[in-house]
N, C-alpha and C positions, 0 to 999 in steps of 0.2 A: 582215707587220708591221701591227699595228692602226693605224688612222688617228688623227689628233688628236682627232676627235669621239668615237671609241670610247674612247680613253684618258680623255677628260674625263668621259664618262658613267660609266666604271668608277670613277673617283675619287669622283664624286658618290654612287655606289651604296655604296662602301665607307665613306664618311663617314656616310651614313645608318645603315648597319649599326653603326658605331662608336657613334653616339648611342644606339641601342637597347641595345647591350650595356652601355654605361656606366650607362644608366638602370636596367637589370636588376641590375647590381652594387650600386647604391645601394639599391634595394628589398630585395635579399637581405641587405645589411648591416643595414638597419633591422629586418628580421624576425629576423635571426640573434640579436640581443641578447635579444629576448623569448623566443625559442625556447631559447636557451642557459640563461637564467634558469629556465625551466620545467623543463628536463631536469635541471639541477643541484638544483633544489628537490625533484624526485621521487626522487632517488637515496637520500637518507638514510631516507625513509619505506619504500621498497621493501627496502632493506638491513635495516632494523630489523624489518620484517615477516618477512623470511626468517630473521633471527636468532631471533625469537620462535617461529616455526614449528619451527626446528631444536631449540630447547630443549624444547618441548612434545612433539615427536616423540621425543626422546631419553627423556622420561619414560614415554611409552606403549610404546616399544620395539616388539617383534614381537607385541604383544597382538592377539588375534583381534578385539577390538572396534575396532581402528584402522580408519579409513575407507579404502576401496579406492583413493581418489585418492592416498593416501600409500603404501600397500603395493603397489599395482599389481595386475595380473591374475595375476601369477606367470608370465607368458609375455613373450616378446620377438619376437613374429612380425610384428606389424603396427605400423608407425610412422606417425604423423601429423606433418607438418612445416608449421609456420606461418611463411611467408616474408613479412616486412614490407619493402616498398620504397616509393619515392615514387610519386605519381600523375603527375608530370610529369618531363620530361627537362631538358636544358641544365644539368646539374650534374656534368659530368665523368664519372668512372668510379664514382660513388657507387652507382648502382643495379646496375651490372654486377658490382661486387665482391661484393655481397650475394648476387646470383643465382648467381654462380660458386661461392661458398662453399657455398650450399645444393645446387647441382648436383653438386658433388664428394661431398657427404654422401649424396645420393640414389644416385649410382653405387656408392658403397661399400656401402650397404645392399642394393642390388639384387644386387651381386656375392656377398653373403653369403646370398642367397636369401630376403630379407625382403620383405614386402609394404609398399609405400610409398603414402601418400596425402598430397596437398598442398593447403593452403588458402593462396591468394595474397591478401595485403593490399596493395593498390597495383597500378596498371595496368602499370608498367614491369616489375616482377618477373613478372607474369603473361605479358606479351609475350615475355620472354626464355625462361621456363621452358616455355611451351607448344610451342616449336619442337621440343623433344626429349621432353618429358614431358606432352604434352597429355592422354593417357589417365589419368594419375595425379592430375590436378588435379580435386578434388571440389567446390571452391567458390572464388569470388572475392569479396572484400570491397572495395566501391567507396567511397572516401572523398573523391572529387573535389568533392562539394558541401559538404564540411565545411570551414568557414573556419578554425576553431580546434578542434584535437583536445581532446576532453573525456573524462572518465572513463566516461561513458555509452557512448562508442564502443568503448572497450576492454572494457567489461562485457558488451556484446552478443557480442563475439567469445569472451569467456570462457565465457558461458552456452552458446554453440554447441559449444565444446570439451567442456564437461562433459556436454552432451546426447549427443554422439557417443560419449563414453566410457561412459556409462550404457547405451547401446545395444550396446556391445561392438564398436564400429567400429575401435578401435585399442587397442594395449597401451602404447605410449610416445609422448609428445607432446614435440616440440622446437621452440623458438621461435628464429627467425633474424632478426637486425636488425643495425644498425651503431651501435656505441657511439661517442658524440661525445667526442673528445679535444681537438681544436683546429680551427681553420679549415682547416687542411691535413691533418688526420689524423682519419680515421674508421675504426674497426676492426670488421670483420665479426665478429659474436658469435653463438654458439649457446648456448641455455639450456634445459635440460630442465624442463618444467612438470609432466608426469605420467609416472611416479610422482613425487610431490613430493620434492625433495631440498634440502638446505641449500646445495648448490653450494660456493662458496668461503667461505661465511660460517662463521666459527668460533663454536662453541658456547661461551657464557660459562662459563669455569672459573676465573677469577681470584678470589682470596680464598677464604673458607671456603665450602664447598658448602652451598647453601640447600635447604631442603625446602619444596616448594610443595604446597598443597592447592588443587585446582581445583573450582570450583563453577559449572556442572555438571562432570562428569568430563572428563578431558583428551580422551577420544575425541570427546565431544560438541563441545568447543571446536574441535578439528581439523576436524570435519565442517563447521563454519561458516567457519573460518579458511582452509582450503586453497582453496575456491572463490574467496574474496575475494583470496587471494594470487595466484591465476592471473590475475585481472582486473588486479591491481595491477602485476604484472610485464609484462603486455601493454601496459598504459598507459605504463609507463616506457619500453618498447621503442619505442612510437609517438612519444613525446616525444624520445627520443634520435635517432630517425630524422629528425624535423622539423629539429632543430638541425643534424644532419649534412648534411641536404639543403641547408639555407640556407648553411652553411659551404662546401660543395662548389660550390654555384651561385655564391657570391660569388667564390671562387677562379677558377672557370672563366670567368666573365664578365670578371674582371680580366685574365686571360690573353688572352681574345678581344679586349678593348679595346686592349691593347698590341700584339697582332699586327695588328690593323686599322690602328693608327698606323704601324707599320713598313711595311705594304703601301702605305699612302697616300704615305709618303715615297718608296718605290721607284717607284710609278706617277708621282708628280709629277716626279721626276728624269728618268724616261724621257720624260714629256710635254715637259718643258723642253728636253731634248736634241733630240728630234724636231722640236720647233717651231723651235729655233735652227738646226737643219740645213736646214729648209725655208726659213727667212728668208735664210740664207746662199746657198742655191741660187737663190732669186729675185734677190738682189743681184748674183750672178755673171751671171745671164742679162741683167739690165738693163745692167750694165757692158759685157758682151760685145756687146750690141746697139748701145750708144752708140759703142763703138770701131769697130764695123763701118761706121757712118756716116762 
């Protein structure tokens, strides 16, 4: 049984931890609002970009002049996975959910005999995936020094993806991130970047069909639009991840603070009981000694 001094030190230690988790919760709550606004503001632009891309791609069709980023290489042998996670932990299962989703996809591709290459954006995803797929990781993007995610960060990743594609390093590129829904809900998501697809974006078909004339031609517009779309989608994924990380961290620190409070109550009750028992024992010894006289 621990002594009174041990219990007192334990209570003081848990109280100090509780102060830290409460402060981290407040910091995450303050950052969450800005991150959520940034993620929500990026969604309409990225969705509209995908819709415009889908409409122009429909006009081009299977034309030989269409860029290879849209039509692909014609093969499905080598897959590049961009796995976006947080740089830091203490955010519950946020990072592990994304990494697990990507890991299942990797295992599925390997079982089909495909070649897989991985680019990790974020330290936590890299730490998880390298345990099993260290030989498949070709690069790691470190954003620990970036205080606020900007488009230039996503654009550098996008240029790297395009450079690898032009070198023939992969046939299909898929982006993994966590879509922010609420403080307690972040959904791991996979989005194909190359070959460019419209995904779930519906091509505008309402009303009378319009005939567009493109200047320059549609293929030339796609050649400029698709690389930009890759960077835009990566930027959106990074913003979604920041919002999801802050939401998960806020929830995790709130749970940790409440758990610390419960532990403090239990330790305090144990401390008071043991102290009362010690006082009672001393009183009994004093009374017994007095009666002996």
